C-alpha positions in Angstrom: -29.0 -11.3 -10.4 -27.6 -12.4 -13.8 -24.1 -13.8 -14.4 -22.8 -10.7 -16.1 -23.8 -8.5 -13.2 -22.1 -10.8 -10.7 -18.9 -10.9 -12.8 -19.0 -7.1 -13.1 -19.4 -6.7 -9.3 -16.7 -9.2 -8.6 -14.2 -7.3 -10.8 -15.2 -4.0 -9.2 -14.8 -5.5 -5.7 -11.4 -6.9 -6.8 -10.2 -3.4 -7.7 -11.5 -2.0 -4.4 -9.4 -4.5 -2.5 -6.4 -4.2 -4.8 -6.2 -0.4 -4.6 -4.5 -0.3 -1.2 -2.1 -3.1 -2.3 -1.2 -1.2 -5.5 -0.2 1.9 -3.6 1.8 0.1 -1.0 3.6 -2.3 -3.3 4.6 0.7 -5.5 6.0 2.3 -2.3 7.9 -0.9 -1.6 9.4 -0.8 -5.1 10.8 2.7 -4.7 12.4 1.8 -1.4 13.8 -1.5 -2.4 14.9 -0.3 -5.9 17.1 2.1 -3.9 18.6 -0.7 -1.9 16.6 -0.4 1.3 14.6 -3.4 2.5 11.2 -2.1 3.8 9.3 -4.6 5.9 7.7 -1.6 7.7 5.0 -1.2 4.9 2.4 -2.7 7.2 3.1 -0.2 9.9 3.2 2.7 7.4 -0.2 1.6 6.2 -1.5 1.6 9.8 -0.2 5.1 10.3 -1.8 6.2 7.0 -5.2 4.6 7.9 -5.0 6.3 11.3 -4.2 9.7 9.9 -7.0 9.4 7.4 -9.6 8.4 10.0 -8.7 11.1 12.6 -8.1 14.0 10.2 -11.1 13.0 8.1 -13.3 12.9 11.2 -12.3 16.3 12.4 -12.5 17.8 8.9 -16.0 16.5 8.5 -16.9 17.8 12.0 -15.6 21.2 10.9 -18.3 21.3 8.2 -16.3 20.1 5.2 -18.2 18.0 2.6 -17.3 14.3 2.4 -15.0 14.6 -0.6 -13.0 17.5 0.9 -12.8 15.8 4.3 -11.6 12.6 2.8 -9.0 14.4 0.7 -7.7 16.1 3.9 -7.4 12.7 5.5 -5.5 11.4 2.4 -3.1 14.3 2.5 -2.6 13.8 6.3 -1.8 10.1 5.5 0.9 11.1 3.0 2.5 13.5 5.5 2.5 11.1 8.4 3.6 8.1 6.3 6.5 10.2 5.0 7.5 11.4 8.5 7.4 7.9 10.0 9.4 6.5 7.0 12.2 8.8 8.0 12.6 6.8 11.2 13.3 3.7 9.1 15.6 5.7 6.8 17.5 7.2 9.6 18.1 3.8 11.3 18.8 1.9 8.1 20.8 4.4 6.0 22.5 6.8 8.5 23.0 4.5 11.4 23.3 1.4 9.2 21.0 -0.7 11.5 19.6 -4.0 10.4 16.9 -3.0 7.9 14.7 -6.0 8.6 14.6 -5.2 12.3 14.1 -1.5 11.7 11.0 -2.3 9.5 9.6 -4.7 12.1 10.0 -2.0 14.8 8.0 0.4 12.6 5.2 -2.2 12.5 5.2 -2.6 16.3 5.4 1.2 16.8 2.3 1.6 14.5 0.3 -1.0 16.3 0.8 0.4 19.7 0.9 4.1 19.2 -2.1 4.4 16.9 -4.3 2.4 19.2 -3.2 4.5 22.2 -3.9 7.8 20.2 -7.3 6.6 19.1 -8.3 5.8 22.7 -6.9 9.2 23.8 -8.7 11.2 21.1 -12.1 9.3 21.2 -12.7 8.9 24.9 -11.4 5.4 25.3 -13.1 4.0 22.2 -11.1 1.4 20.2 -11.8 3.1 16.9 -12.4 6.4 15.3 -15.9 7.6 14.7 -17.4 6.8 11.3 -16.7 9.1 8.4 -18.3 9.4 5.0 -15.1 8.9 3.0 -15.0 8.8 -0.8 -18.0 7.8 -3.0 -17.7 6.0 -6.3 -17.3 8.2 -9.4 -18.9 7.0 -12.7 -17.0 8.1 -15.8 -19.6 9.5 -18.3 -20.3 7.2 -21.2 -17.6 4.6 -20.3 -19.6 3.6 -17.2 -22.5 2.6 -19.6 -20.5 -0.1 -21.3 -22.0 -3.5 -20.6 -20.0 -5.4 -18.0 -16.9 -3.2 -18.1 -18.8 -0.1 -17.2 -19.8 -1.2 -13.7 -16.7 -3.2 -13.3 -14.0 -0.7 -14.1 -15.5 2.8 -14.8 -17.6 3.2 -11.7 -14.9 3.2 -9.0 -13.5 5.2 -6.1 -11.2 8.1 -7.1 -8.4 6.3 -5.2 -8.7 3.4 -7.6 -8.3 5.6 -10.6 -5.3 7.3 -9.0 -3.7 4.0 -8.2 -4.0 2.8 -11.8 -2.5 6.1 -13.1 0.4 5.9 -10.6 1.3 2.4 -11.8 2.1 3.8 -15.3 3.7 7.0 -13.8 5.9 4.9 -11.5 7.0 2.7 -14.4 7.8 5.8 -16.5 9.7 7.5 -13.6 11.7 4.3 -12.8 12.7 3.3 -16.3 12.4 6.4 -18.5 13.8 9.3 -16.4 17.3 10.2 -15.1 15.9 10.1 -11.6 14.7 6.5 -12.0 18.1 5.5 -13.4 19.9 7.0 -10.4 17.5 5.4 -8.0 18.0 2.0 -9.6 21.8 2.4 -9.8 22.2 3.0 -6.0 20.2 -0.2 -5.4 22.3 -2.3 -7.9 25.8 -1.0 -7.5 26.1 1.9 -5.0 29.9 2.3 -5.2 29.7 2.7 -9.0 26.9 5.2 -8.7 28.9 7.1 -6.1 31.9 7.2 -8.4 29.9 9.1 -11.1 28.7 11.6 -8.5 25.4 10.2 -7.4 24.6 10.8 -3.7 23.8 7.2 -2.7 22.4 7.8 0.7 20.4 10.9 -0.5 18.7 8.8 -3.2 18.0 6.1 -0.7 16.4 8.6 1.7 14.2 9.7 -1.2 13.2 6.1 -2.1 12.2 5.4 1.5 10.3 8.6 1.9 8.4 7.8 -1.3 7.6 4.4 0.1 6.2 6.1 3.2 4.0 8.4 1.2 2.6 5.7 -1.0 2.1 3.2 1.8 0.3 6.0 3.8 -2.0 6.5 0.8 -2.6 2.7 0.8 -3.6 2.6 4.4 -5.8 5.7 4.0 -7.6 4.1 1.0 -8.9 1.3 3.3 -10.3 3.8 5.8 -11.7 6.2 3.2 -13.4 3.6 1.0 -13.9 0.3 2.7 -14.3 0.6 6.5 -15.1 4.3 7.1 -13.3 4.1 10.4 -9.9 3.2 11.9 -9.3 0.5 14.5 -6.5 -1.9 15.4 -7.5 -4.4 12.8 -8.2 -2.1 9.9 -5.0 -3.2 8.0 -4.8 -6.8 9.2 -1.7 -7.9 7.2 -2.4 -5.9 4.0 1.2 -4.5 4.2 2.7 -8.0 4.1 0.4 -9.0 1.2 1.7 -5.8 -0.6 5.3 -7.0 0.0 4.3 -10.3 -1.6 2.8 -8.5 -4.6 6.0 -6.5 -5.0 8.2 -9.7 -4.9 5.8 -11.6 -7.2 5.7 -8.7 -9.6 9.6 -8.8 -9.7 10.0 -5.2 -8.3 8.3 -3.9 -11.5 5.2 -1.5 -11.2 3.3 -3.3 -13.9 4.0 -6.7 -12.4 3.1 -5.5 -8.9 -0.2 -4.2 -10.3 -1.0 -7.6 -11.7 -0.1 -9.3 -8.4 -2.1 -6.8 -6.4 -5.2 -7.5 -8.6 -4.6 -11.2 -8.0 -4.6 -10.8 -4.2 -7.6 -8.4 -4.5 -9.5 -11.1 -6.3 -8.7 -13.6 -3.5 -10.3 -11.1 -1.0 -13.2 -10.4 -3.3 -13.9 -14.1 -3.7 -13.8 -14.5 0.1 -16.5 -11.9 0.4 -18.7 -13.5 -2.2 -18.4 -16.9 -0.6 -19.7 -15.3 2.6 -22.4 -13.3 0.7 -23.9 -16.4 -0.9 -23.8 -18.4 2.3 -21.5 -21.0 1.0 -20.0 -21.1 4.5 -22.5 -23.9 5.4 -20.1 -26.4 3.9 -16.9 -24.4 4.3 -15.7 -23.3 7.8 -15.5 -19.5 7.9 -11.9 -19.7 9.3 -10.9 -21.3 6.0 -12.4 -18.4 4.0 -10.6 -15.8 6.1 -7.4 -17.7 5.6 -7.7 -17.6 1.8 -5.8 -14.4 1.0 -2.9 -15.2 3.4 -2.6 -18.8 2.2 -2.4 -17.5 -1.4 0.3 -15.1 -0.2 2.4 -17.9 1.2 1.9 -20.0 -2.0 2.9 -17.1 -4.3 6.0 -16.3 -2.2 7.1 -20.0 -2.4 6.5 -20.0 -6.1 8.4 -16.8 -6.6 11.6 -18.1 -4.8 14.3 -18.4 -7.4 12.3 -16.6 -10.1 12.4 -13.1 -8.8 15.6 -11.1 -8.8 15.9 -8.5 -6.2 18.2 -5.4 -6.6 21.8 -6.5 -6.1 22.6 -4.2 -3.1 19.2 -4.7 -1.4 19.6 -4.6 2.4 23.3 -3.5 2.2 24.2 -0.3 4.0 26.6 2.0 2.1 29.4 3.9 3.6 30.8 6.5 1.2 34.1 6.6 3.2 34.8 3.0 2.3 34.3 3.4 -1.5 
């Protein structure tokens, strides 16, 4: 295997691992730009991965082809992620509960309820049955380009969708009236309310968008990487996505770059194992690599990233 092939495969693997982080960090941006802290991204990813695994399995059993079954699983993840995010929105926005605690509760709820449901649906098994999921799609002509062809243009459909959504999200947030309203309720909600913007309604929309996107992020792992859902399918990816969002300064383009960086860390971990370099490096150190980098990046980002001014602050229209 020549060097160019290895580099191309490494880039491709990086994008595979980064895809789920891209979706989830974009979801976090929509929630936090509206002023609602969302530490429940990990749990929302778990629910998305669960929905994709269960619905994808039953759709496949019903005779659907792999692509259609995977798409049904993806849609189910969007729906379930959105519904669960409403719990966080209700607690944080309507009842003005502590947003950090509410997010953590979502994570605990996801860990316990999804494992219980999997065991209930699959006769006590700790994971869903294997599904085909998505296959890679090579873009004609572009996939024939040396190095970049295999690296970028022979990917899963979810990877293409994630990259497109990065630019769509940037445009929506910074070039549309909706994006201006969403950002205004996260920066100065009382001023936004004064000009007629429904602050809490916009915050609900932001949190629901985060649930939908985090659900897709979780589903991506089930439908492209593991082919099944179990209690350790997500394994902290939601927290890494939060780090990508912060390191990317709550900007879709910045979050994309950070997600690719963390995806590279995970890809390198796999290649270290693949080439049996673990003889001189303990495997525990290799598994720690993405999470250690997450901590380092968060420490480096302290004081350099500026969160929305009203982030984490409930808003009461009656006290305007």
